[in-house]
C-alpha positions in Angstrom: 30.5 38.2 -82.8 33.5 39.3 -84.8 36.6 37.4 -83.8 39.6 39.5 -82.7 42.2 39.0 -85.5 45.1 39.7 -83.1 44.0 39.0 -79.6 46.3 39.9 -76.7 47.7 37.5 -74.1 49.2 39.0 -70.9 52.3 37.3 -69.6 52.9 37.8 -65.9 56.4 37.0 -64.8 59.2 37.5 -62.3 62.8 36.6 -63.4 63.4 34.9 -60.1 61.3 32.1 -61.4 63.0 29.6 -63.7 59.6 28.6 -65.1 59.1 32.2 -66.2 62.3 31.7 -68.3 61.1 28.5 -69.8 57.8 30.1 -70.6 59.5 33.0 -72.3 61.2 30.6 -74.6 57.7 29.5 -75.8 56.5 33.0 -76.6 57.3 32.7 -80.3 54.6 29.9 -80.5 52.0 32.4 -79.2 53.1 35.1 -81.6 53.0 32.6 -84.5 49.4 31.9 -83.5 48.6 35.6 -84.0 48.7 36.6 -80.3 50.0 39.9 -79.1 52.2 39.6 -76.0 51.6 42.1 -73.2 54.4 41.5 -70.8 53.6 42.3 -67.1 56.3 42.2 -64.4 55.0 41.3 -60.9 56.7 40.5 -57.6 56.5 36.8 -57.0 57.1 37.3 -53.3 54.1 39.6 -53.2 51.9 36.9 -54.7 53.2 34.3 -52.3 52.6 36.6 -49.3 49.0 37.4 -50.4 48.1 33.8 -50.7 50.0 32.5 -47.6 52.3 30.3 -49.7 56.0 29.4 -49.7 58.0 29.5 -52.9 59.4 26.3 -54.3 63.0 27.4 -53.3 61.8 27.8 -49.6 60.9 24.1 -49.2 64.1 22.0 -49.3 62.7 18.9 -51.0 60.8 21.0 -53.5 63.8 23.1 -54.3 65.8 20.1 -55.3 63.0 18.7 -57.4 62.2 22.0 -59.0 65.7 22.6 -60.3 66.1 19.0 -61.3 62.9 19.5 -63.3 64.1 22.8 -64.8 67.4 21.3 -65.9 65.7 18.3 -67.3 63.3 20.4 -69.4 66.2 22.7 -70.5 68.2 19.7 -71.7 65.2 18.1 -73.4 64.6 21.4 -75.4 68.3 22.2 -76.0 68.3 25.4 -73.9 71.6 26.3 -72.2 71.3 26.4 -68.4 73.6 28.0 -65.8 71.2 29.7 -63.3 71.9 32.8 -61.2 74.8 33.1 -58.7 72.4 32.9 -55.7 68.7 31.9 -55.5 66.4 33.2 -54.4 67.7 36.7 -55.0 66.1 40.2 -54.9 64.5 40.9 -58.4 63.1 44.3 -57.5 65.5 46.4 -59.6 65.1 44.2 -62.6 61.3 44.3 -62.3 61.2 48.1 -62.0 63.4 48.4 -65.1 60.7 46.5 -67.0 57.9 48.5 -65.5 59.6 51.7 -66.5 59.4 50.7 -70.2 56.0 51.7 -71.4 56.5 50.5 -75.0 55.2 46.9 -75.2 57.9 45.7 -77.6 60.7 47.2 -75.5 59.3 45.8 -72.3 59.0 42.3 -73.9 62.6 42.6 -75.2 63.9 43.6 -71.8 62.0 40.8 -70.1 63.3 38.1 -72.3 66.8 39.5 -72.1 66.7 39.5 -68.3 65.4 35.9 -68.2 68.0 34.6 -70.6 70.8 36.5 -68.8 69.8 35.0 -65.5 69.1 31.4 -66.4 71.2 30.8 -69.5 74.2 33.0 -68.7 74.3 32.9 -65.0 74.3 36.7 -64.5 73.3 38.4 -61.3 70.0 40.3 -61.7 70.3 41.8 -58.2 73.4 43.8 -59.3 72.6 47.1 -60.9 75.8 47.1 -63.1 74.7 43.8 -64.6 71.2 45.1 -65.2 72.5 48.2 -67.0 74.8 46.1 -69.1 71.8 43.8 -70.1 69.7 46.9 -71.0 72.5 48.3 -73.2 73.0 45.0 -74.9 69.2 45.0 -75.6 69.4 48.4 -77.4 67.7 50.2 -74.5 68.7 53.4 -72.7 70.5 51.9 -69.7 71.2 55.2 -68.0 67.5 56.1 -68.2 66.4 52.8 -66.8 69.0 52.9 -64.1 67.5 56.2 -62.9 63.9 55.1 -63.3 64.1 52.3 -60.7 64.2 54.9 -58.0 61.3 56.9 -59.3 58.3 56.7 -56.9 55.8 56.3 -59.7 57.8 53.3 -61.1 57.9 51.6 -57.7 54.1 52.3 -57.3 53.4 50.9 -60.7 55.1 47.5 -59.9 53.2 47.4 -56.6 49.9 48.2 -58.3 50.6 45.5 -61.0 51.2 42.9 -58.4 48.0 43.9 -56.5 46.0 43.8 -59.7 47.4 40.3 -60.4 46.3 39.1 -57.0 42.8 40.5 -57.6 42.6 38.4 -60.8 43.4 35.3 -58.8 47.0 35.0 -59.9 49.1 33.1 -57.3 52.2 32.2 -59.2 54.4 32.9 -62.2 54.4 32.5 -65.0 50.7 33.1 -65.6 49.1 33.9 -68.9 45.7 35.6 -69.2 43.7 35.2 -72.3 40.2 36.7 -72.4 40.1 36.7 -68.6 41.1 33.0 -68.3 44.2 32.1 -66.4 46.9 29.7 -67.6 49.5 29.1 -64.9 52.8 27.5 -65.6 55.3 27.1 -68.4 53.6 23.9 -69.4 50.2 25.5 -70.2 51.1 26.9 -73.7 49.3 24.0 -75.4 46.2 24.6 -73.3 46.3 28.3 -74.1 46.6 27.7 -77.8 43.7 25.1 -77.6 41.5 27.7 -75.9 42.3 30.2 -78.6 40.7 27.9 -81.1 38.0 26.7 -78.7 36.5 29.7 -76.8 34.9 28.8 -73.5 31.1 28.8 -73.8 29.9 26.3 -71.2 31.4 26.3 -67.8 28.3 25.1 -65.9 30.0 21.9 -64.8 33.0 23.9 -63.4 30.7 26.4 -61.6 28.6 23.5 -60.1 31.7 21.8 -58.8 33.2 25.0 -57.3 30.1 25.5 -55.3 30.6 22.2 -53.4 32.0 22.5 -49.9 34.8 20.6 -48.2 34.2 17.5 -46.0 37.7 17.4 -44.5 40.5 20.0 -43.8 44.2 19.7 -43.1 45.4 20.9 -39.7 47.4 24.1 -40.1 50.7 24.3 -38.1 
């Protein structure tokens, strides 16, 4: 079989997630490995609802640990960190702006700009004026994108993208998909690059394990 010279990896993200931001900082590593980046905005809250989960920021102890971890990683890698004015916040307008961009390069540019604006510059992505400014700074048509967020087709496209992600088994962001295989988390870049060089060809042990049943279950409250 002929190897795809420039395979595509799909990057599922929501700017409300600080780990989506950390993952976006690693995208040049994927591009350097010859991967094309297909940026796919999805609503994190929709993924959580579909799988009956709470987000890290909704669990007090986990919220403290999560942001401690994010700041630690940012300091380790030399990334500036401020974080948004409030969190969680409503990312719908920002996500729709990305969805409205059909050009892959423009969508990726907007996504990365949003993530850096939020987590590095402390800008409010729930504020339309801030979003329009970010779009303009990114060389995109801010007025067009501002109008697009209210177009029914754009709203439907974001909903459809989130539903499609759920069907793939995606439960959180960031998630990368390479040749149908999921890589969840900003810390899975090395695993993805390893898989790129070592295509999966024998998953019998995994399939065998997943067929095993449970012998205990936790009481649900």
